[in-house]
C-alpha positions in Angstrom: -137.8 -30.5 -124.0 -138.8 -31.9 -120.6 -141.8 -34.2 -120.6 -143.9 -34.8 -117.5 -146.5 -37.4 -116.9 -148.8 -37.1 -113.9 -150.8 -40.1 -112.6 -153.6 -39.9 -110.0 -157.3 -40.4 -109.5 -160.2 -38.3 -110.7 -160.9 -35.6 -108.2 -157.3 -35.2 -107.0 -156.4 -32.3 -109.2 -154.2 -34.2 -111.7 -155.2 -31.9 -114.6 -154.8 -28.8 -112.5 -151.3 -30.0 -111.6 -150.3 -30.1 -115.2 -151.9 -26.7 -115.8 -150.1 -25.2 -112.8 -146.8 -26.5 -114.1 -147.4 -24.9 -117.5 -148.5 -21.6 -116.0 -145.4 -21.5 -113.8 -143.1 -22.3 -116.7 -144.7 -19.5 -118.8 -143.9 -17.2 -115.8 -140.3 -18.4 -116.0 -140.2 -17.3 -119.7 -140.4 -20.8 -121.0 -142.7 -22.5 -123.5 -145.1 -25.0 -122.0 -148.2 -27.1 -122.6 -150.5 -29.1 -120.4 -153.3 -31.4 -121.3 -155.2 -34.4 -119.9 -155.6 -37.9 -121.3 -159.3 -38.0 -122.3 -161.5 -40.9 -121.5 -164.3 -41.8 -119.3 -162.9 -40.1 -116.2 -164.9 -40.1 -113.0 -164.1 -39.4 -109.4 -161.7 -42.1 -108.1 -160.8 -43.5 -111.5 -157.1 -43.6 -112.6 -156.3 -40.7 -114.9 -153.2 -39.1 -116.5 -152.3 -35.6 -117.4 -149.2 -34.3 -119.2 -147.0 -31.2 -119.3 -144.1 -30.2 -121.4 -141.5 -27.5 -120.8 -139.0 -26.1 -123.3 -137.1 -23.0 -124.2 -138.4 -23.1 -127.8 -141.9 -23.5 -129.2 -143.4 -27.0 -128.6 -145.0 -28.4 -131.7 -145.5 -31.9 -130.4 -149.2 -32.7 -129.8 -149.3 -36.2 -128.4 -149.4 -38.0 -125.0 -146.1 -38.2 -123.1 -144.7 -41.7 -124.0 -141.1 -41.2 -122.7 -141.3 -39.0 -119.5 -138.4 -37.3 -118.0 -140.4 -36.8 -114.8 -143.3 -38.9 -113.5 -145.5 -37.6 -110.7 -147.7 -40.2 -108.9 -150.3 -38.4 -106.8 -151.9 -41.6 -105.4 -149.7 -44.5 -104.4 -152.6 -46.9 -104.5 -152.0 -47.0 -108.3 -148.6 -48.6 -107.7 -148.9 -52.2 -108.8 -152.3 -51.6 -110.5 -150.8 -49.7 -113.5 -147.5 -49.6 -115.2 -146.7 -46.1 -113.9 -143.1 -46.1 -115.1 -143.8 -47.1 -118.7 -141.6 -45.3 -121.1 -139.3 -44.0 -118.4 -135.6 -44.3 -118.6 -132.7 -44.7 -116.2 -132.7 -40.9 -115.5 -136.4 -40.5 -115.2 -137.2 -38.7 -111.9 -140.3 -40.0 -110.0 -142.1 -38.0 -107.4 -144.6 -40.0 -105.4 -147.1 -39.2 -102.7 -146.5 -42.1 -100.3 -145.6 -42.9 -96.7 -143.1 -45.5 -98.1 -139.4 -44.7 -98.4 -137.6 -44.1 -101.7 -136.1 -47.6 -101.3 -139.4 -49.3 -100.7 -141.0 -47.4 -103.6 -138.0 -48.3 -105.9 -138.6 -52.0 -105.4 -142.4 -51.6 -106.2 -141.7 -49.4 -109.2 -138.6 -51.3 -110.5 -136.8 -48.0 -110.7 -133.5 -46.7 -109.1 -134.1 -45.4 -105.6 -131.8 -42.4 -106.3 -134.4 -41.2 -108.9 -137.4 -41.5 -106.5 -138.5 -38.6 -104.3 -141.2 -39.4 -101.8 -143.4 -37.1 -99.7 -146.5 -37.8 -97.6 -148.5 -35.2 -99.5 -151.7 -36.6 -98.1 -150.6 -35.7 -94.5 -149.6 -32.2 -95.5 -152.9 -31.7 -97.4 -155.0 -32.9 -94.4 -153.1 -30.6 -92.1 -153.9 -27.6 -94.3 -157.1 -28.4 -96.2 -158.6 -31.0 -93.9 -159.0 -33.2 -97.1 -156.9 -35.0 -99.6 -156.2 -32.3 -102.1 -152.5 -32.8 -102.8 -151.8 -31.2 -106.2 -150.2 -28.0 -104.9 -148.4 -30.1 -102.3 -146.8 -32.4 -104.9 -145.9 -29.4 -107.0 -143.9 -27.9 -104.1 -141.9 -31.1 -104.3 -141.7 -30.8 -108.1 -140.3 -27.3 -107.8 -137.7 -28.4 -105.2 -136.6 -31.6 -106.9 -136.5 -30.4 -110.5 -135.7 -26.7 -110.4 -137.7 -26.3 -113.6 -139.9 -23.8 -111.9 -139.1 -21.8 -108.8 -141.3 -21.7 -105.7 -142.1 -18.0 -106.5 -143.2 -18.9 -110.1 -145.4 -21.7 -108.6 -146.9 -19.3 -106.1 -147.7 -16.9 -109.0 -149.3 -19.7 -111.0 -151.4 -20.6 -107.9 -152.6 -17.0 -107.6 -153.5 -16.9 -111.3 -155.2 -20.3 -111.4 -157.2 -19.8 -108.2 -157.9 -16.1 -108.4 -161.7 -16.6 -108.6 -161.7 -18.9 -105.5 -160.6 -16.2 -103.1 -157.6 -15.3 -101.0 -158.2 -18.0 -98.4 -158.0 -20.8 -101.0 -155.0 -19.2 -102.6 -153.3 -18.8 -99.2 -153.8 -22.5 -98.3 -152.5 -23.7 -101.7 -149.4 -21.5 -101.4 -148.9 -22.8 -97.8 -149.2 -26.4 -99.1 -146.6 -25.8 -101.8 -144.2 -24.1 -99.4 -144.6 -26.8 -96.8 -143.7 -29.5 -99.2 -140.9 -27.5 -100.9 -139.3 -27.0 -97.5 -139.8 -30.6 -96.3 -138.6 -32.7 -99.2 -135.3 -34.4 -98.9 -133.7 -34.6 -102.3 -132.0 -38.0 -103.1 -128.6 -37.4 -104.6 
């Protein structure tokens, strides 16, 4: 089972990110679940959401305490929270930041080879004209992990946003594709 923890701030689409991962995994023929950490969330407050992917039914119903992948949608949380708690030496970290993997590694006390950075905010502003980065960061997730393909992510975006219209769907697909094609994978 692959366990994913997503950190961000209320209003950044953290919960939607987890849901899109699960929908895309289902489209890949896998089992998946997605859920938020409930609390007194409000716009701008730190929040977490979780996703799990497996080839067999997932019976576990608790928060993700030992993530295989950590997604950080807002780098202002670095230093404010223990974002890597429960992670191990192989935990992959995807972070929306202008910092390099090496700079982020020092701040997160994690190996630079496990860190994948993208300026998702810049991509989001170029496409949406605002800081909506969830589909951007998921383009990176698809490229870095290979757990879901870009086509499966696109299908999940179409399903999740079908009631928002073709323009919103098109922008979100463009955001995911742009990030997918820009990320440099650290190996």
